[in-house]
N, C-alpha and C positions, 0 to 999 in steps of 0.2 A: 537557365532558369531551372529552378528545383520544381519537382512534382508539386509541393505544396502551394508555390507560388503561381503555377499555372494551370490550365484545367486539367483534369484527370481523369482517366478511363478508369472502368472497373477492374480489370487486369492489374493497372498499376497501383490503384488503391489498396488490393489485395496483397500485391507483393511488397508494399511499403510497410504495412502493418506485420506482413511476415518477417521483413528483415529487421524490425525493431522487436519482434518476438523471440528471436533467436536466443537474445541474451540471457531472457526469462526461461527457457527451456534447459538452456545449459545451467543456469543457477538451479534450476530445480533438480536435475541429476545431480549437482553438487550437495545440495540440501539432502535428497533422499540418501546419498551415500554417507554424510556426516550425520543425519539423525540415526540411521541405522546403527552407526557406531557408537554414539553419544549415549544413546537410551539403553545401551548396553553397558558402558562404562561409567557413566555418571550417574549418580542417585537422582530420584525426583527433586531432593532438597537442592542440589546443586545446579540441576538443570535450571530449577525455578530462579534461582538468584542470577545465574548468567542472562536469563531473560529479562528478569528486572533491571539488571545494569544497562541491557541495551535499549530496553526501552526508556530508562531515565536519559541515556545519551539522547536518543530522539528528542525527548522532552527539551533536552537543554539546547541541543542545535535548533530547535523550532523558535525557543525564546530567542537565542543568539541573531537568528536571522532577520527578526524584527519585521517579517512580511516582505523583505525586499526580495526574496526568492520567488516569490509569486509576482511581484511587479517585474522582476527581471524577464519572467516569461510572458507576460503580458505585454510588455513594451519592447521585446526583442526585434520584432518585426516593425514597430511603429515607435522608434525612439523618439525622445524630446527634440526640440531644434537645437541644433549644435553639438548633438551626440550621435556616435555610432554605437554597435553593438559593444565594443571593446571598452570605450569609457564608461559605457552603461555598466559594464560587468565590475570595473575597478570600484565603483562607489558602491553598487548592490553588495558586491563580496566583502570589500574593504570594510564597511561599517559595520558589518556582523563580527569580522575576525578582531576587530578593536574592540568592540563593545563586551564579548566574550572574554577576552584577555584580561581586560580592567575588571570585569565582573569577577574571574576567576580569583584574581591578585585580592580583591577585597573581600570575598566571603570564604573562600577556602580556609584562611587561616582563622578565621572567627567561629564557623560554624561546621567544620568538617565532622566534628563527633555527632552533632544532631542529625547531619545528611546522611552520614553513613550507617548510624544506627537506625534511622528512620527506614532507610531504603534496605539494607543488608544484614539488619541485627547484630550489627558489630561495629564497634569504632574503629575506623581506620583513615588516617590522613592519606595514605599511598592509594587507596581504592578511590577517595574523594578525587585526588588529583587526576588519577588515571582517568575518571568520569569527564572531566573537563577537557584533557587532551583529546579522548574519544571523540566527544561531541566537536571540539573545533576542527578535527580532521574530517568529520562528516560534513562540516559546513563547506570547506572546500572542494570535496568531492561531489557534493550536491551541485553547486556551481559549475563546476566543470563538465560534468555530466549534462546539466541543461544546455550547454554551449554547443556539445555534440548533437544533442536531440533536436535543437532548434535549426541547426545548419542540415539536419537531414544526413549527418554523417553516421549511419548505422553500424559500420564496420567498427570504428573507434567508441561508440559508444556501447557495443556489445562487449568490446574487449574489456572496458573499464569496469562495465559491470560485473563481468564473471569474475575477473582478478578481484574484485571488492569481496565478493562471496568466498572466493576461493583463499584468499588470505585469512579472512576471518576464522572460517570453518578448519582451516589446515591448521592454524596456528592454536585453536582451540583443540583439536584433536591432539595436534603436540602435547599440548600441557597434560594431556592424561597421562602421556608416557613420562613425565616428570614427576609429576604429584596432582592427583586430581582433587586439589583444593580449591577455595574461593579465591584467595589470593594470586596464585599461579595460573588459574585459568584467566582471569579477568586481565592479567598483566599480559599473556600471550596474546589474548583477544585483541588488546589495545595496540600494542607493538606491531602486529600485523597490519591494522588499520593505520598506523601513522608511517609505516615504511611505504605503502602504498600511496599514501598523500603525498609525500616527499617526492617519490618517483614520478607521479603523474605531474605533480607541478613543475618539474624541470621538464619534462616532455611538451607540456601543453602552454607553458608562459609564453611562449613567441607567437603561438597561432591565437591566443584570447586575450592576451594583455598588449594595451597600446605601447610603443615606444617611450611616449611623453606622455606622461599623466596630466588631465586637466583637472585643477584642484576646485576649480569654481563649481558653485550648485545652482546656477543661473538655470532656469526653464526645466530644474528638477523637481519641482513641487509636486506636478502631477503624479509621479513616481512615489514620491514619499506619501502623498495622500492614499494612492491605491494600497500601497504596504500599510498604513495605519489602519486601514479598513479591513485588509486580507489577513493581517498578522494575528487576531484574536482568534480566526477561523482555523487556521493552521495549528495554533496553539490548542485549540479545543479538540481536534482531530488527534493530536498527540495524546493529551489529557484524558480523552476518552478511554484510551487502550490503557494508558499507564495508570491511572487512578483504579480502573477495576482490579487490575493486578495487585496494586497496594492493599486493595480491601480484602482480596483473598489471600494475601499474605498475612494481614493483620489478625483475619478472623480465624484462618484455617492453617496458616503456615506454610513454610516453603516447599513443603512436601507437596501439598496440595495444588500450591501454584505451578510446580512442575508437571504434574498430572494435566491440569488445564493447558498450559503452554504445549504439550505434547502434541495436542489436536492441531498445533502450528503447521504442523507437515502438509496437514490438508488444506488449510488456508493457503501455504505457499504454492499447492497445487493450482489454484484458482488464481493466485496472484502472477502465476506465470502469464497466465491469459490476459489478467487484467494489466497487468504493467506493460507488455508488450502492445496490448491495444489502447491503452491511456496514452503511452508514450508519443504514439504518432497522432493519435486522436486529437490530443488536446492543440497541438500545432495546425491540424487539418481544420478544426472547428472554427479558430480563429481567423484563418486564411480562406476560408470556403463557405462559411455560414450563409452566405447571401446567394452565391452562385451554385451550391450544390445541394439546396435544401431537400429536393426529393431522394437524392441517392442517402443523404442523413436519416430520412424517414425509414427507408429501406434497412439500412444499417440496424435501426432500432428494432426492427422485427426479427431480424436474425440474431441479434443479442438476446431476445426474449427465448427463441427457440434453443439458443445455444446453452443458455443457463437452466433451463428446465431439463435438458437432456444431461448436462453436466452432473446435475445432483442426482438424477436417476443411477446415473453409471457409478457415481461415487456409492452410493446405499447397495447397488447390487453387486460391488467388487470389494465390499468394506473389508471382508475377512481377509482377502489377499492384501490388501492395504494395512491391515493392523498386524500383518507378520511382519512387516518391516521393524515395527517398535520392540521395544524389549519388555520382558513379562511385567515389571513394576507400571507400566504406563497404560494399560488395557483399559482401564477404566473408563477413559474417556470416550471409548466407543458408546457409551450410553448417552453421549449427548453432544457428539462432535458435528452431526448434521444442523444442530441448533447454531453453534459458532459458525458453521458456513453460511448461513443466511447472510450474514454481515458483508462479506465480500462479495456476494452473489449479487446482492441490491446495490452494492457500489458498482457493480460493473454495469447494472441497467440504469442507473442514475447518470453514468457517463454519456448516455444517449437520451436523456430527457430532462436534465438539469442545466444544462449550460446557457440557456436563456438568462439566466440571473447574472452569470459574469460578462455574458455579451451585452446585456443593458446596464452593466455596473452598477447593479443592485447589491453590492457586497452585503448591505445591512441585512439583507432576507438569509443569505447563506449563514450568516455569523449567528441569528437567531436560530434558524435551523439545526445547525450544528450545536449550539450550546443546550438547545432543549434536547436533543438526542442524547448528548453527553450525561447531562442531568439524569434523564432515565436511566441510562446504562449503570450509573454509579449507584445512585439512590436505590434503582431495583436491586444492583448485586447485593448492596450492604442489608437490605431487607430479607431477600429470599434466600441468602446463603444460610439464615438461621432456621428457616423453615426447611429449605430442599438441598442443602447441601451444596457442593460444588456445581451440582445441575443448575442451581438458582442463577450462578452466575451466566451461564448459558442463554437460560430463559430471558434474562434482563439484555443480553447482548441482542438476541432475537427481535425483542420489542422496540429496543432502541433503532434497531437497522429497518424496522418497519416504519417507524415514525418518522426517520430522515427520509426514506425513499418517496413517502406520500406527499411529503410537505414540499420536497426540492422538486418532486415532478410537477405538482399541481402550480407552484409559483414560476419554475421554469417555462412551463408551457404558455404561461399568460404572458410572456415576452418573446419566446421563439417557438414555433410549432416542430416538432420533431416527431410527434406521435400521429398516425394517421387512422388508427382504430383503438382508441381508449380502452374499450370493453375487453379487447384482446390482452393489452398490457394489465388490467387489474386482473384479470384471469389467471395470468402465470404468476405473478404475486400470490395470489390465494393458493396456487398450486404448489407454489414453492414451500410456502407455509405448511400446507398439508404433510408434503412428503417429509419435512424435517421433523415435524412433531410425531408422524407416524413411525419413524425410525426410533426415536426416543422411547414410544411407549411398546412397539412390538420387536425390539431388536433381538429377541431370542426366539420369536416366531416366525423364522423365515418364509415359509410358505404363503402365509398371510399377508405378509409384508411385500412380497414380490408381486402377490395379487393386485395390491392397491398400487403399487409402482406401475405395473404394466397397464393397468387402467388408466391412470393418469398419462402416461406416455402416449397411449393410443388416443385420448382427447386431444393432446398435443398435436399428434400427427394430423389428424383431421383439421384441427383448427389451422395449421400453418401448412397445409397441403400444398399452397401456391409456392410459399418459400421453400418448402422442400424440393418442388419440381424445378424452380430455379437453379438450387445449388445443384441438384444432379445434373441438369444442363451445364452449368460451370463446370463441374467436374470433368464431364467428358471433353469440353473444350480443352481443358486444362491438360489432359493427357495427349491431346494433339498439339497443343502449344503451350507447354509450361511457363509459368510466371516464374523464370530464374534470371 
């Protein structure tokens, strides 16, 4: 019996999160090395275009999945009558593949000029085809990764995740050795992902695909209904990032988009923690929300403590972090903490908003994500005219706040994971204060450090119980490591 299915100890819980975090840490190291090279070899214009391509690929993947990736995650442990995980995968993955293939064959020949010009400021049939191929590869890898994740197979999940980053980054860097141009970079990027997809399909097909496919859709209605409701949510999440990048590209150009996107290295650092935590946490929540509610409440407090401490560390060591970026990308230092609010609030929401999905009130998630996305895109469009590129960061921060507040309030209505709401909202306010403080006092280091240390002191006093428990745990860990 897996750890997720049985009762779980604190040590086992930490061990499980750690195992699923390994890939994120390795991916982070790969990203650090690649960004250090890329920001010194590629101009901000080219870096911005590459980010636009990857963002558009994620949107197209989201369109193709039709919400069935969320359904597969939701029903993996509770498949409909007559299904097992393999038969469920065949339909949940097969439908998106067929849909994207047909969509590409219909749209690319007719609209490639408009698509490529709108996204990359140049007409290119090749880039449009590569966009579809890249998205198709991401669809397959997404479902295969979910299989590893839901089976608790941290080893293979880690290997696949690391290889995905390695292939894409390695091929992009290799493109610079050939010719640092848009066509070459995007071509190399896509070839790397396609090769990895083919390899993993050959490796994994026997483990995750049935020997005989059941073509009947009997009892599949609930899966489709969940997909229909969750699909817009996934799309909105992808579009939230994509459309804001489009607005920056349209109003300020690819160069400014490259500057803005360069702050993604720091989002990636937080993503290391978020992805490692989320990967295990989703499966844990669905399996244990009834029996482990008190533990879930404790985890929420630890997450609050961690997020505020992490942001403080970012600000204190920002000079060292920015030494990794090329000289043309230093401008993002003035607003990078505003952008970090979004992933930090996403981590907190992981422990506050699951009541919505547990209660299957997907319509609330849809409305929350839609409102957040509208605020982000509209705010970005308006504020860019008055504040320049910093306006996009401000819009991102505001939309993140709205998302966290609404998802927390509604999520807690259906499932209580917060034992001290005052402490939660205090941390939210302190994160906002730290982010804005860095933007205002970025060149006044001593004053900024005084503010940061003051907030960290308040945090230490407020979370003294959690800090004491962590110290006790670490002492036990030294005597009996969770490895």
